[in-house]
C-alpha positions as CSV (number, residue, x, y, z in Angstrom):
1,M,14.3,-0.5,9.0
2,S,11.7,-3.2,8.8
3,L,9.2,-3.3,6.0
4,E,7.7,-6.7,5.1
5,I,5.4,-7.1,2.1
6,S,3.3,-10.2,1.4
7,N,1.1,-10.7,-1.6
8,D,-1.0,-13.2,-3.5
9,S,0.0,-14.2,-7.0
10,R,-2.4,-11.7,-8.7
11,S,-1.0,-8.8,-6.7
12,E,2.7,-9.7,-7.4
13,R,2.8,-7.2,-10.3
14,F,2.1,-4.3,-7.8
15,R,4.6,-5.4,-5.2
16,D,7.6,-3.2,-6.3
17,M,5.5,-0.2,-6.9
18,V,3.8,-0.4,-3.5
19,A,7.2,-1.0,-1.8
20,R,8.7,2.1,-3.4
21,A,5.7,4.2,-2.5
22,F,5.8,3.1,1.2
23,V,9.5,3.7,1.6
24,E,9.1,7.2,0.0
25,I,6.0,8.1,2.1
26,L,7.0,6.6,5.4
27,G,10.7,7.6,5.1
28,D,12.3,8.1,8.6
29,D,9.2,6.6,10.3
30,L,10.3,3.1,9.1
31,Q,13.1,3.1,11.6
32,Y,10.8,3.2,14.5
33,G,9.3,-0.3,14.4
34,P,8.2,-3.2,12.2
35,W,5.9,-2.3,9.3
36,T,3.9,-4.9,7.3
37,V,2.0,-4.6,4.1
38,I,-0.4,-7.2,2.7
39,L,-1.5,-7.0,-0.9
40,R,-4.5,-9.0,-2.1
41,S,-5.9,-8.7,-5.6
42,E,-9.4,-9.3,-6.7
43,P,-10.5,-9.1,-10.3
44,R,-10.9,-5.3,-10.3
45,I,-9.7,-4.3,-6.8
46,L,-6.3,-4.2,-5.1
47,C,-6.6,-4.4,-1.3
48,V,-3.7,-2.9,0.7
49,V,-3.4,-3.4,4.4
50,M,-0.6,-1.7,6.4
51,T,0.2,-2.4,10.0
52,G,2.8,-0.4,11.9
53,P,4.2,0.0,15.4
54,G,1.7,-0.3,18.2
55,Q,-1.9,-0.7,17.2
56,R,-1.6,1.1,13.8
57,R,-3.6,-0.5,11.0
58,E,-4.8,1.1,7.8
59,E,-6.6,-0.3,4.8
60,W,-7.2,0.9,1.3
61,A,-8.9,-0.5,-1.8
62,F,-7.8,0.6,-5.3
63,N,-10.0,0.2,-8.3
64,L,-8.0,-1.5,-11.1
65,E,-10.5,-1.1,-13.9
66,P,-8.7,0.2,-17.0
67,S,-11.2,3.0,-17.4
68,R,-10.2,4.3,-14.0
69,V,-6.4,4.0,-14.2
70,R,-4.6,4.9,-17.4
71,G,-1.2,3.4,-16.7
72,P,1.4,2.6,-14.1
73,E,2.4,6.3,-13.6
74,E,-1.2,7.4,-12.8
75,W,-1.7,4.3,-10.5
76,T,1.5,5.1,-8.6
77,A,0.5,8.7,-8.2
78,Q,-2.9,7.6,-6.8
79,L,-1.1,5.2,-4.5
80,R,1.2,7.9,-3.1
81,Q,-1.7,10.3,-2.7
82,R,-3.8,7.8,-0.7
83,I,-1.2,6.0,1.3
84,R,-0.2,8.6,3.8
85,P,-0.1,8.0,7.5
86,G,-3.6,9.0,8.7
87,N,-5.4,8.6,5.4
88,G,-7.7,5.6,5.0
89,R,-9.6,3.6,7.5
90,S,-7.5,3.6,10.6
91,Q,-8.0,1.2,13.5
92,R,-5.6,2.3,16.1
């Protein structure tokens, strides 16, 4: 299994949550090649970029405004719903 996550200082607080979600979602697929995740946080947006085996690349942007996300549980549920292989902007 190979899952490497890099982040900037502002997105550090999301690192563990994102890692758990990716391991849960990708499951057995993790064993088939290197996966990387890059987290970048802007004032109200968290950008997540995933690359996987071959030419797989997917990107998502999550709104971090308090009026949109009511807590870590809701944010994690949103993350799990959106980060599925094939969901998002793919560039394969």
